[in-house]
N, C-alpha and C positions, 0 to 999 in steps of 0.2 A: 320685664313686664310682669306685674303681679297677676297670678292666676285667679281669674274670676270663675271659671268653669273648667272642669277636667277635660283635656283634649287627648284623643287617642291617636298616636302616631304610628301604630303598628301596620296600617294599611298604606297603600301607595300615596294617598292624600289624607290629611288629617280629618277626623270625624268627631262628632259629639253625640253622646247618648241622649235620646229624647227625654228620658225621665230626669237627667241632670239638668237639661235646659228648662224643663217644666218647673223644676224646684227653684232654679235661680230667678226665673221670671216671676216667681211667686204667684202662679196661676191658681185660682181657687177651684176651678172645675177639675174633677178627677181626670187623671191622665188618660184612662181608657176611653173617656168621652172626648176629651180635648184634642187628642192627636188625630183621630179620624176627621175631626172638623178641620184641622189644619190641612189635611191631605186633600180637602175639597177644593183648595186653592190651586190645584193643578200639579202637585208633586207626584212623582211616579216612583213606585217601588222598584228597587234594584238599579235605579238611576239616581234619584235624589236621596234615597234612604234604603236601608236594609233591615228586615225584621230579625231580631235576636230574641231567643227565649232563655230565661235563666231561672234557676230555683231560688226561692225566697226563704230567708231564715226568720224564725221568730225571735223574740227578744231573748229567749233562753238558749238560742243557738241551734235549735232543731229545725228541720226542713218543714215548710208548709206543704200541704198536699198538692196544691195547684202550682202550675208553672206561670211565671209573670212574663208578659210580653214587653219588650223594649225595642228601641230602634236606633241604628247608627245613622246619623244625619250628616250630610255634607255641610261644609262651612256655608256654601251659598244658600242652602235650604234654611239653615239656622239663622242666617242674617235676615232673610225674608220673613221668617216667623217672628223674629224680634220686631220688624217694622210693623207687622199686622197687629201686635199687641198695643201699640200706641200708648206705652207707659214709660216713665223715666227709667224703669229697670230694663225695659225693652230696648230703649235708646242706648243705655250703657253697655248692654250685651252686644248690640249691633256694632258699636264702635270698637268693642274688644275683639270682635271677629275680624273687623277691617284691619286693625293693627296686627292681628295674628297673621293674616294673609300677607301683609307687607313684609313681615319678619320671615315668613315661610318662603317667600319668592325673592328675598334679597340675594344678591350675588354670593355673599358669604354662606348663607344657608344652602343655596343650590350646590355650591362647591363642597360643602360639608357632606351633603347627601351623596354627591357623585363619588367622593372619596370613600364614604362608608360602603356604597355599592361596589366600588372597585376592590375594596379590601375583602368584602364578602365573596366576590367572584374569585379573587386570588386564593383565599382559603379554601374555596370549593375545588379549584384546580389542583391545589396542593394535596388536598385529601384524595382526589381522584388519582393523582400521580402516585401517592403513597400506596393506594389500593392496587394500582397497575403494577407497581414495582414489586409489591408483595405477591401478586399473582404470577408474574414472570419468574420470580425467584423460586416459587413453588413448582411451576412448570419445569424449570431447569433441573430442579432436584429430582422431579419425577422422571425426567428424561434420562438423567444420570442413573437413577435406580433401575430403570427398565432396560438401559443399554447393557448388554451382556459383556462381562469382563473377558478379555481375551487372555487366556492362560498360555503358558508355554506349550502345554499339551495341544491346545488348539492350533498353534502355529505349526507344530510338528505334523499333526494329523492332516493339515492342509497342504503339506508338502510331500511329494511322492518320490522325489529325486534323490539320488545319492548325494552326500555332503562331505566336504573335506573336514579334516580335523581343525584347520584354521577357521573355517566358518562357524563350527560349533564353539570353539574357544572365544570367538568374537561375541557370541551371544551372552557370555559371562564377563566380557571386558578383559579377557585374557589372551595370551599369545599361544600359538600352536606348540611352541617349545614348553610352555608351562603345562598345557593340557597333556602332552605326551608324557612328560615327567610324572604328572599326577597319576595317570592311568598306569604307568609303569610301577609307581610306589604302591598302588593299590593291588598290584598283582594281576592286572588285566592284560597287559601286553608286554612284549619284549622286542628288542631291536635286532634285526637280522640284516647285517650290512647297512644299507641306506634305508631300509623299509621297516616300519613297525608292524608286527604281527601279533595276533591274539594267541594267548595260551589256549591249549586244546579245549579246556573246560568251557571257554567262551566262543571259541572259533566255530562250534557247531550250532550256536544259537541264531545264526543269520544276522549278526550285528554288523558285519563288514562285508565289503566286496572289493575285489582288487581289479584294477584296470592297467592295461599296458599301453604306454605312450611311446611313440616314435619321435626321435629328435636327431638333428644333425649335429654331430660332435665337432669339436675344434679341429679334428683331423680331416674333416670333410666327409666322413662316412656316416651312415645312418645307424643310429643306435636305439635300443629300447630300454625303457625303465618302467618298473611296476610301482604303482601308487595304491595305497589303501584308502578306501572311502567308507564312510559309515552310512548304513541304511537308516531309515527313520526309526526303526525298532531299536537299533544301536543307539541312536541319538537320545531316545527316551531312557534307555538303560543308563546312559551317562548322566542324564537329568536326575534320575532316582538315586544314583550313586552319590552325586554331588549334593543333592538336597539333604541327604542323610548326614552329610558333613556340614550342613548349614550354609552351603554355597548355592545361591539362587541366580538364575538368569536375570539380566537387566530388565526385561519386560515385567517381571514379577516384583522386582524391587521398586520400580517406578509406580506400581499400582498399590503398593503397601501404604 
């Protein structure tokens, strides 16, 4: 359908500018006098039309000092105004608007608008989801940043009990045999019978504590055996010693 007059499709329903209709109808009466006369036929502002103001350009492209009043008309109002004119141009415009309404309300046009609206809503939801995802990611990062990292020192300081060499070795993914050999090679301890003891230099630092355990031997008699345990101070001593050699506990390797 050839465009007879410009239609605005930006609102929910199509509208026509009053001045455009006035021009196409070839009305001789100035618009500012003609439009109020049309409104006397019972048209209601904000129902049948909306007043819009716009700046007017001169021929040289500069703005005129006054603001020009215009109006967005519904198609129904535009049709009735065309009938009021009782001119061939009025009849032509009225038929144009009738054909326009038929096209606007056709199943194809309704479906197209529905799809357009659905796409708009989908894009809106996608945008909201992106913003939400970004917000969650930032919050997770902030939680990670605020969460205090648990160091090996923290673990040790929270433990007050004596601890075996096997347990300390396990912190590093090592065995008690490896740990005892390492401490021996570093000149920290020596083996006396079945028990590892610290050299005098370290024995006075409170790094270890011995415990005597009773057990029933294969001969059926009760026997005793002494075991050496490390205090938490001694545990930290081993930590500093091994860290100097580039050996870290598993908990610190995992955080790196």
